[in-house]
C-alpha positions in Angstrom: 49.3 20.5 -13.0 47.0 17.3 -13.9 43.9 19.6 -11.7 44.4 21.6 -14.3 44.7 18.9 -17.2 41.2 17.9 -15.6 39.8 21.7 -15.4 39.7 21.7 -12.1 40.4 25.5 -10.9 42.6 24.8 -7.3 44.9 27.3 -5.3 47.6 26.4 -3.3 48.5 27.3 -0.1 52.2 28.9 0.4 51.7 29.4 -3.2 48.7 31.1 -4.5 47.1 31.9 -0.2 48.7 32.5 2.7 52.4 32.2 3.3 55.3 29.9 2.0 55.6 27.1 5.6 52.0 27.2 6.7 51.7 23.4 7.3 49.2 22.7 11.2 45.9 23.0 11.6 46.1 26.7 14.0 47.0 28.2 10.4 45.5 27.2 7.8 41.9 27.0 9.6 41.9 30.4 10.1 43.1 31.1 6.5 39.5 28.9 5.1 38.1 31.1 7.9 38.5 34.2 5.3 37.7 32.3 2.2 34.1 31.4 0.5 33.0 28.3 1.3 36.3 26.3 0.2 37.1 23.3 0.2 40.2 21.8 1.1 42.6 18.9 0.1 45.4 17.6 1.7 47.3 14.7 2.8 47.9 15.5 6.3 45.5 13.0 8.5 45.3 15.5 11.4 42.9 17.3 9.2 39.9 14.0 9.3 38.7 15.1 12.9 35.4 15.3 13.5 35.8 18.7 15.7 37.0 20.2 12.5 33.5 19.9 10.6 31.8 23.2 10.7 29.7 25.0 7.4 32.1 27.2 6.5 34.2 25.2 4.8 35.0 21.3 3.9 37.6 19.4 4.8 39.2 16.3 2.3 42.2 13.7 3.8 43.6 11.8 0.1 44.4 9.4 2.1 46.2 7.8 -0.7 49.9 8.2 -2.7 50.5 11.3 -3.7 50.9 11.2 -7.8 47.4 9.8 -7.3 45.8 12.7 -5.4 44.6 14.2 -8.5 42.6 11.3 -9.7 41.0 10.9 -6.3 40.2 14.9 -5.8 38.9 14.3 -9.3 37.2 11.2 -8.9 35.6 12.9 -5.3 34.6 16.1 -6.9 32.6 13.8 -10.1 31.0 11.3 -6.8 27.1 12.5 -7.3 27.4 12.8 -3.0 29.8 15.5 -3.6 29.6 16.8 -6.6 27.6 20.2 -5.5 30.0 22.7 -3.3 26.4 22.7 -0.7 26.9 18.9 -0.2 30.5 19.1 0.9 29.9 22.5 3.6 30.3 20.7 7.1 32.0 17.9 6.1 35.5 16.3 6.7 36.5 14.1 4.5 38.6 10.9 4.0 39.7 9.8 0.3 41.1 6.4 -0.2 41.2 3.7 -2.9 38.6 1.7 -1.7 35.9 4.8 -0.7 35.1 7.8 1.3 34.2 8.2 5.0 33.6 11.1 6.7 32.1 13.3 9.5 29.2 16.0 9.4 28.9 18.4 11.7 25.7 17.8 14.2 26.4 14.0 13.2 28.5 12.6 15.5 28.5 9.2 13.8 31.0 8.5 10.5 29.3 7.9 7.4 31.1 5.6 4.6 30.5 4.6 1.1 32.5 2.5 -1.4 33.6 4.1 -5.1 
């Protein structure tokens, strides 16, 4: 609901996509490959892995309380480094209250920035 208030288009796995109970990487990653350049937001730390970097999608691990998820989703999508879909593709991103860290495809070092 909060994302809609911010005018951020979203679809929820288990309701709008996939099936109820989809939770782990083995189910979600194949679904992401069938979509057109999605950015997937989750609170599951299992998705913040460098080996999950692929140009077909962006993974965002929200390492924050659930009641702040919409605000930090908006904050990330408005940040100049992640605003454009093309800038997000191929990245696995972790969002924290202090800043953002991420892995990029074909790059073995973790990047970080403060808010």
